[in-house]
MARVO-857208 format. One record per residue: y, x, z of N, C-alpha, C in turn; residue in one letter. Coordinates in steps of 0.001 Angstrom, whole numbers, padded with zeros to 6 digits, always signed. Example, Ala and Ser with C-alpha at 12.3 -4.5 7.8 and 13.67 -1.06 7.14 Angstrom:
<pts>
-005690+013190+007800-004500+012300+007800-003300+013200+007800A
-002250+012850+007080-001060+013670+007140+000030+012900+007870S
</pts>
This chain:
<pts>
+109765+101624+090755+109520+100723+089643+109552+101467+088317M
+110536+102363+088164+110668+103119+086916+109462+104029+086698A
+109001+104687+087755+107851+105588+087632+106583+104820+087276M
+106357+103684+087926+105163+102879+087623+105200+102375+086188A
+106363+101901+085736+106484+101414+084365+106274+102533+083355D
+106799+103720+083662+106614+104854+082755+105141+105245+082660L
+104419+105221+083785+102993+105548+083764+102197+104512+082972L
+102595+103242+083048+101925+102208+082253+102123+102493+080762V
+103332+102877+080376+103600+103190+078966+102743+104367+078505I
+102659+105405+079339+101905+106606+078962+100399+106332+078923I
+099878+105719+079997+098430+105531+080121+097898+104397+079260L
+098686+103323+079132+098191+102132+078449+098633+102084+076987D
+099904+102285+076741+100406+102154+075375+100129+103386+074518L
+099968+104544+075124+099804+105773+074345+098366+106293+074425I
+097945+106690+075634+096667+107390+075763+095465+106514+075413L
+095503+105226+075753+094333+104396+075476+094230+104029+074002R
+095349+104125+073247+095304+103747+071838+095054+104926+070909H
+095177+106151+071418+094876+107312+070581+093411+107310+070132I
+092432+107088+071038+091033+107020+070566+090766+105840+069642P
+091587+104778+069732+091393+103614+068867+091911+103898+067462I
+093088+104499+067389+093688+104793+066084+092923+105903+065361V
+092560+106945+066117+091821+108074+065546+090361+107993+066009Y
+089696+106938+065562+088348+106638+066045+087355+107754+065713K
+087370+108235+064477+086389+109233+064066+086568+110549+064811E
+087821+110907+065091+088073+112178+065774+087691+112141+067245Q
+087544+110934+067809+087276+110821+069246+085888+110255+069529F
+084977+110381+068587+083615+109913+068832+082922+110728+069914L
+083396+111957+070149+082771+112789+071174+082954+112215+072579F
+083923+111317+072742+084164+110732+074059+083034+109816+074498L
+082152+109423+073551+081034+108565+073925+080060+109269+074868K
+080055+110580+074838+079142+111342+075684+079803+111839+076968S
+081067+111458+077198+081804+111905+078378+082297+110681+079143I
+082149+110695+080463+082593+109549+081282+084103+109649+081521R
+084857+109215+080510+086308+109299+080566+086933+107913+080711V
+086369+106947+080002+087025+105637+079907+087132+104936+081255C
+086055+104985+082071+086125+104263+083347+087153+104892+084291N
+087309+106218+084223+088371+106861+085018+089738+106463+084484I
+089847+106444+083160+091098+106010+082520+091413+104561+082894H
+090382+103722+082946+090585+102312+083294+091133+102160+084707A
+090613+102930+085653+091126+102872+087024+092613+103207+087052I
+093000+104254+086326+094411+104664+086296+095283+103572+085668L
+094818+102991+084563+095607+101958+083872+095782+100723+084741V
+094685+100205+085286+094752+098970+086062+095490+099180+087384Y
+095315+100349+088001+096021+100631+089253+097523+100752+089016A
+097925+101430+087951+099352+101558+087658+099965+100227+087242D
+099192+099397+086554+099681+098057+086223+099886+097238+087491T
+098942+097325+088424+099096+096646+089713+100329+097159+090453D
+100544+098472+090414+101728+099044+091077+103000+098476+090461C
+103046+098401+089130+104230+097855+088464+104492+096415+088887S
+103413+095620+088990+103557+094215+089381+103977+094089+090845V
+103285+094811+091720+103557+094667+093148+104854+095352+093565W
+105324+096341+092794+106654+096888+093063+107724+095837+092775F
+107463+094963+091792+108375+093845+091542+108395+092894+092733T
+107228+092671+093331+107158+091824+094526+107911+092463+095689V
+107719+093765+095883+108418+094447+096983+109917+094467+096743T
+110328+094591+095479+111758+094489+095157+112311+093119+095541F
+111555+092070+095192+111986+090708+095526+112064+090514+097032T
+111080+091042+097765+111108+090931+099225+112269+091727+099812F
+112548+092872+099227+113679+093688+099683+114993+092934+099527D
+115165+092255+098394+116383+091450+098178+116434+090284+099171R
+115284+089702+099455+115226+088594+100409+115676+089042+101796F
+115175+090196+102246+115560+090705+103566+117041+091067+103587V
+117518+091735+102537+118912+092179+102495+119889+091008+102503A
+119498+089885+101908+120411+088745+101787+120227+087744+102916I
+118978+087487+103303+118708+086388+104237+118472+086825+105683C
+118071+088048+105907+117691+088492+107252+118592+089645+107687C
+119789+089325+108131+120757+090362+108479+120301+091199+109677Q
+119607+090589+110638+119138+091339+111801+118044+092332+111416K
+117186+091935+110495+116094+092800+110063+116550+093817+109026L
+117682+093558+108377+118145+094405+107279+118333+095860+107701K
+118959+096090+108847+119248+097461+109275+117975+098253+109564S
+116905+097566+109983+115646+098247+110289+114756+098394+109059K
+114746+097364+108208+113815+097358+107078+114371+098082+105860Y
+115624+097827+105504+116207+098374+104273+116623+099827+104475C
+115639+100702+104635+115883+102126+104817+115000+102910+103848T
+115348+104167+103647+114579+105011+102746+113162+105236+103280E
+113035+105384+104605+111717+105603+105198+110808+104403+104973K
+111337+103200+105196+110542+101989+104992+110129+101847+103531T
+111051+102135+102613+110740+102052+101185+109607+103009+100817A
+109651+104216+101373+108597+105198+101099+107247+104714+101606T
+107224+104159+102816+105966+103663+103402+105415+102499+102593V
+106282+101555+102232+105842+100370+101485+105303+100764+100118V
+106037+101586+099387+105603+101984+098054+104314+102810+098117L
+104212+103689+099113+102985+104474+099271+101791+103607+099586G
+101995+102615+100468+100903+101698+100831+100448+100876+099628T
+101398+100358+098854+101055+099584+097662+100277+100431+096664V
+100685+101679+096492+100013+102569+095543+098573+102846+095977T
+098376+103166+097261+097034+103458+097765+096133+102225+097644V
+096632+101058+098030+095832+099841+097952+095495+099480+096505L
+096411+099734+095587+096158+099438+094173+095015+100295+093642S
+095009+101568+094005+093943+102442+093530+092615+102110+094202Y
+092627+101740+095488+091393+101335+096151+090842+100051+095532L
+091720+099108+095249+091297+097831+094655+090643+098033+093296K
+091177+098924+092484+090682+099105+091121+089610+100179+091000N
+089226+100797+092108+088169+101808+092056+086817+101197+091691S
+086667+099873+091876+085393+099213+091547+085084+099291+090052T
+086126+099419+089203+085881+099477+087764+085072+100719+087374W
+085139+101750+088176+084378+102969+087856+082876+102684+087847Y
+082439+101801+088730+081009+101522+088853+080568+100375+087948F
+081514+099569+087464+081166+098421+086627+081252+098764+085149I
+082335+099448+084749+082523+099800+083350+081741+101066+083008L
+081455+101233+081720+080826+102470+081257+081907+103490+080930T
+081495+104720+080691+082458+105768+080388+082842+105832+078931G
+082350+104895+078096+082607+104928+076663+083759+104003+076289Q
+084631+104479+075402+085694+103639+074877+085098+102619+073917Y
+085628+101393+074003+085158+100322+073130+085700+100486+071715W
+086798+101243+071581+087454+101500+070302+087897+100215+069616L
+088336+099256+070424+088920+098007+069939+090190+097741+070727L
+091104+097022+070108+092381+096732+070755+092254+095489+071631N
+091551+095631+072746+091329+094522+073668+091731+094963+075075V
+092056+094005+075961+092471+094385+077326+091424+095212+078062P
+090129+094810+077982+089077+095613+078621+088588+096605+077577W
+089111+097821+077610+088904+098744+076507+087711+099672+076709F
+086983+099524+077812+085753+100292+078021+084554+099437+077636C
+083536+100084+077095+082332+099360+076687+081623+098786+077921F
+081258+097511+077827+080604+096810+078935+079249+096305+078458V
+078219+096596+079197+076875+096155+078821+076713+094661+079065T
+075761+094045+078362+075504+092616+078526+075025+092314+079942M
+074283+093223+080529+073802+093019+081899+074983+092858+082863H
+076012+093659+082662+077193+093564+083523+077974+092294+083212V
+078101+091948+081929+078860+090748+081558+078252+089485+082170R
+076950+089436+082275+076281+088251+082805+076090+088311+084310E
+076571+089372+084934+076404+089540+086376+077412+088695+087144S
+076940+088044+088191+077833+087266+089040+078828+088165+089782R
+078385+089392+090068+079277+090341+090743+080462+090666+089845V
+080186+090923+088551+081258+091196+087596+082237+090034+087508W
+081694+088823+087411+082543+087633+087308+083421+087492+088550V
+082835+087693+089730+083588+087574+090979+084708+088603+091054T
+084374+089845+090719+085384+090908+090773+086500+090647+089770I
+086139+090178+088576+087159+089924+087556+088083+088779+087980E
+087512+087717+088555+088348+086611+089018+089253+087054+090179F
+088718+087845+091099+089546+088363+092185+090654+089252+091648L
+090347+090007+090610+091356+090857+089985+092516+090017+089459H
+092214+088912+088779+093270+088059+088230+094001+087282+089321H
+093300+086954+090404+093964+086241+091498+094968+087148+092200I
+094553+088385+092481+095442+089321+093175+096561+089833+092269L
+096290+089928+090981+097300+090338+090016+097050+089584+088721T
+097887+088577+088382+099217+088324+088934+099389+087006+089672P
+098305+086274+090002+098469+084939+090595+099210+084992+091933C
+098762+085859+092846+099434+085973+094148+100883+086428+093987V
+101182+087454+093143+102599+087800+092915+103422+086640+092372P
+102835+085803+091487+103541+084619+091009+104058+083792+092190F
+103126+083459+093094+103459+082591+094226+104485+083252+095145V
+104280+084528+095455+105184+085231+096364+106588+085341+095791L
+106689+085670+094507+108009+085814+093883+108740+084471+093853I
+108033+083401+093482+108668+082079+093462+109113+081651+094861L
+108257+081879+095862+108578+081497+097232+109776+082281+097762L
+109752+083601+097597+110839+084443+098103+112156+084145+097402L
+112100+083947+096094+113335+083638+095365+113880+082265+095734N
+112989+081297+095952+113444+079967+096368+114148+080032+097730A
+113562+080786+098675+114180+080940+099994+115504+081697+099903L
+115554+082707+099055+116784+083487+098901+117898+082656+098300T
+117587+081929+097235+118600+081087+096584+119076+079992+097530V
+118144+079396+098278+118534+078361+099245+119492+078924+100279R
+119188+080118+100793+120074+080744+101781+121442+081035+101190H
+121481+081534+099951+122765+081853+099314+123600+080591+099106I
+122971+079521+098652+123706+078278+098400+124263+077684+099699L
+123442+077701+100775+123912+077155+102064+125065+077979+102613V
+124923+079304+102605+125988+080164+103132+127227+080117+102250S
+127055+079916+100948+128201+079834+100042+129013+078568+100296S
+128331+077447+100536+129060+076204+100834+129841+076341+102136R
+129208+076951+103139+129905+077156+104411+131089+078095+104239A
+130956+079128+103416+132046+080071+103202+133209+079404+102463R
+132898+078543+101476+133959+077843+100752+134738+076909+101671R
+134013+076192+102550+134712+075290+103490+135589+076086+104449R
+135064+077216+104922+135829+078036+105855+137090+078596+105206L
+136979+079063+103969+138144+079616+103271+139152+078529+102933R
+138647+077317+102623+139557+076213+102307+140368+075809+103537A
+139734+075796+104725+140449+075433+105952+141415+076532+106383H
+141067+077768+106132+141906+078871+106614+143105+079133+105730S
+142937+079047+104415+144042+079384+103515+144640+078174+102820S
+143796+077174+102545+144289+075997+101851+144430+076204+100360G
+144191+077413+099847+144281+077710+098432+142995+078396+097976E
+142753+078305+096696+141571+078935+096137+141956+080305+095569R
+141326+081315+096068+141539+082671+095585+140204+083233+095101H
+140309+084301+094365+139116+084986+093876+138352+085570+095061R
+137071+085242+095144+136240+085669+096271+135186+086653+095774D
+135367+087960+096009+134381+088948+095545+132991+088727+096135P
+132918+088255+097376+131627+088022+098011+130842+086932+097289E
+131544+085859+096894+130884+084780+096169+130397+085253+094803M
+131189+086080+094136+130781+086612+092845+129557+087511+092990E
+129507+088285+094070+128350+089144+094317+127097+088309+094556S
+127250+087220+095302+126098+086348+095559+125629+085676+094277R
+126581+085293+093428+126214+084659+092168+125433+085638+091282R
+125857+086881+091255+125144+087894+090475+123746+088141+091049K
+123632+088071+092373+122318+088258+092998+121355+087156+092574S
+121841+085905+092527+120999+084794+092097+120541+084993+090661I
+121486+085373+089787+121145+085573+088381+120113+086686+088233I
+120312+087787+088962+119377+088913+088883+117982+088507+089329L
+117892+087767+090439+116585+087337+090944+115875+086425+089956L
+116615+085491+089357+116008+084577+088401+115544+085313+087146F
+116340+086273+086686+115972+087014+085479+114721+087854+085721V
+114693+088568+086853+113541+089415+087166+112271+088581+087312I
+112318+087533+088136+111126+086728+088383+110727+085926+087156S
+111713+085341+086446+111411+084568+085246+110795+085427+084159G
+111341+086622+083977+110799+087552+082995+109355+087917+083323N
+109090+088188+084591+107738+088570+085017+106742+087437+084796F
+107105+086241+085225+106178+085104+085137+105915+084712+083685I
+106959+084641+082866+106789+084227+081477+105947+085228+080684L
+106191+086512+080886+105489+087520+080095+104035+087687+080527L
+103699+087340+081762+102314+087473+082231+101490+086210+082011W
+102130+085063+081797+101413+083781+081798+100362+083699+080702S
+100718+084094+079467+099783+083967+078341+098543+084824+078579V
+098741+086057+079022+097615+086960+079274+096709+086421+080376F
+097295+085910+081441+096511+085405+082561+095692+084179+082145M
+096331+083232+081449+095634+082011+081038+094493+082340+080088V
+094735+083223+079119+093690+083560+078154+092548+084321+078822H
+092852+085190+079772+091797+085956+080445+090866+085038+081220S
+091448+084083+081954+090630+083137+082715+089843+082224+081782I
+090514+081765+080708+089838+080879+079756+088665+081584+079094W
+088841+082847+078662+087774+083575+077973+086578+083797+078894S
+086843+084066+080175+085744+084257+081119+084985+082945+081321R
+085710+081812+081441+085051+080524+081596+084257+080169+080346M
+084810+080481+079178+084101+080185+077931+082828+081008+077833W
+082866+082261+078262+081694+083125+078211+080607+082623+079164F
+081017+081972+080255+080048+081445+081211+079481+080088+080783L
+079973+079537+079650+079431+078294+079138+080317+077090+079313G
+081529+077264+079884+082445+076144+080046+083323+076049+078792Y
+082796+075361+077765+083519+075261+076500+084763+074399+076671D
+085833+074844+076043+087087+074094+076102+087800+074286+074773S
+089113+074125+074770+089885+074275+073536+089766+075701+073018I
+089553+075841+071717+089413+077169+071129+090783+077849+071048Y
+090850+079055+071541+092071+079852+071463+091849+080987+070478L
+092731+081061+069502+092604+082089+068466+092808+083477+069066H
+092242+084477+068375+092395+085861+068829+093863+086271+068884R
+094688+085616+068065+096119+085904+068080+096726+085661+069457F
+096218+084633+070173+096730+084336+071514+096437+085493+072451V
+095219+086058+072348+094862+087206+073171+095767+088399+072881R
+095988+088661+071590+096831+089794+071215+098264+089595+071700E
+098775+088366+071549+100140+088088+071995+100264+088225+073506M
+099283+087697+074237+099304+087842+075694+099231+089285+076124G
+098419+090076+075419+098286+091497+075710+099613+092216+075497F
+100300+091916+074402+101595+092537+074100+102633+092158+075149I
+102705+090862+075478+103699+090402+076455+103434+090984+077841L
+102146+091114+078215+101818+091689+079518+102258+093141+079608Q
+102063+093895+078548+102521+095287+078526+104043+095356+078526L
+104671+094421+077812+106139+094398+077765+106728+094135+079143L
+106044+093310+079950+106557+092981+081284+106608+094200+082186S
+105763+095195+081900+105745+096416+082714+106856+097381+082312C
+107657+097010+081322+108703+097915+080838+110107+097329+080951C
+110211+096046+081293+111514+095387+081206+112239+095246+082543T
+111499+095050+083639+112162+094761+084913+113068+095902+085371N
+112613+097132+085211+113447+098274+085590+114702+098326+084750T
+114565+098056+083449+115733+098057+082562+116711+096955+082951C
+116187+095767+083245+117055+094656+083648+117793+094997+084927I
+117070+095546+085902+117689+095889+087182+118771+096948+087004Y
+118510+097938+086137+119493+099006+085933+120729+098508+085192A
+120527+097728+084133+121645+097288+083311+122571+096346+084074V
+122033+095584+085026+122872+094647+085776+123747+095339+086821T
+123524+096606+087090+124320+097321+088089+125571+097909+087444Q
+126725+097623+088027+127997+098076+087452+128090+099602+087420S
+127556+100275+088451+127604+101737+088477+126783+102341+087336K
+125640+101732+087058+124811+102231+085962+125530+102049+084630F
+126157+100875+084423+126873+100639+083172+128044+101604+083023R
+128721+101895+084131+129837+102832+084080+129363+104231+083674E
+128250+104683+084272+127703+105987+083917+127215+106021+082470Q
+126664+104897+082005+126203+104818+080621+127372+104931+079650L
+128499+104297+079982+129698+104418+079152+130201+105857+079136K
+130154+106513+080286+130607+107909+080352+129738+108815+079480N
+128423+108537+079466+127525+109320+078608+127872+109117+077137V
+128185+107864+076764+128551+107587+075374+129875+108215+074967G
+130808+108294+075912+132121+108854+075605+132135+110374+075654K
+131160+110978+076319+131192+112422+076563+131255+113267+075286Y
+130443+112982+074238+130557+113795+073013+131936+113722+072378P
+132545+112517+072367+133872+112378+071768+134924+113106+072600F
+134721+113098+073924+135639+113839+074793+135585+115333+074502T
+134372+115849+074282+134224+117265+073942+134891+117596+072619L
+134754+116684+071634+135382+116913+070317+136895+116953+070443I
+137459+116008+071221+138912+115970+071419+139392+117240+072095V
+138662+117697+073129+139041+118928+073818+138965+120133+072898K
+137925+120158+072030+137784+121282+071089+138917+121321+070089F
+139329+120122+069603+140436+120043+068645+141730+120507+069291I
+141966+120068+070546+143192+120475+071241+143205+121974+071494K
</pts>
């Protein structure tokens, strides 16, 4: 997840905006087929970031709800295979942009940053591919994340009620239960990860579908360009937050972070002594 998010920051937030900010210095790129290759990398890495969130959610579902499958699935080998498969499929899925987009940068701050000819814009093939792109990312991840989290939370709540009844019959007193606290933290983490993903992607997805329908002649409510820009910003932000949320919620990570903060002062104290 961290690697995919970092690549999105480098490829999307940095490299694609350099030709936009320094437009005059990068006019030579109009004669080189760079943008469509860049587009494949950007869209594939964005898909990886989204689908790694889905695989994370499925991993939590198996670890919490499927104890028999946990020992076989939750292994380093399985993680490597799953992540590799998602990466390969993401690049295969987005390879079509090489043949649809031109190699010229549009030099505008828009989601589709490669120049597109009118012939392609009016093509039914383009429309079909673009709609499939939005369905596979992020519509399908929306559904999968909501479904998996609902099943996980349901399992946690049912097992928690049974555990409370069992502890009440066995001890007759209420004591601090570390297992229950761990389950509660798992629920909070799942809701934060999935809620963050869905909320930050919603504006971009709705505006993208609306703009395509409007271009095809289905007039509806006018959406200001500000909505597009806001959706674009939130969509990019979603590719940078889930890893941070997952890391910060881990007690070991927070402990190591505190040690890093204390380390310079520890060195100063040792030097003084």
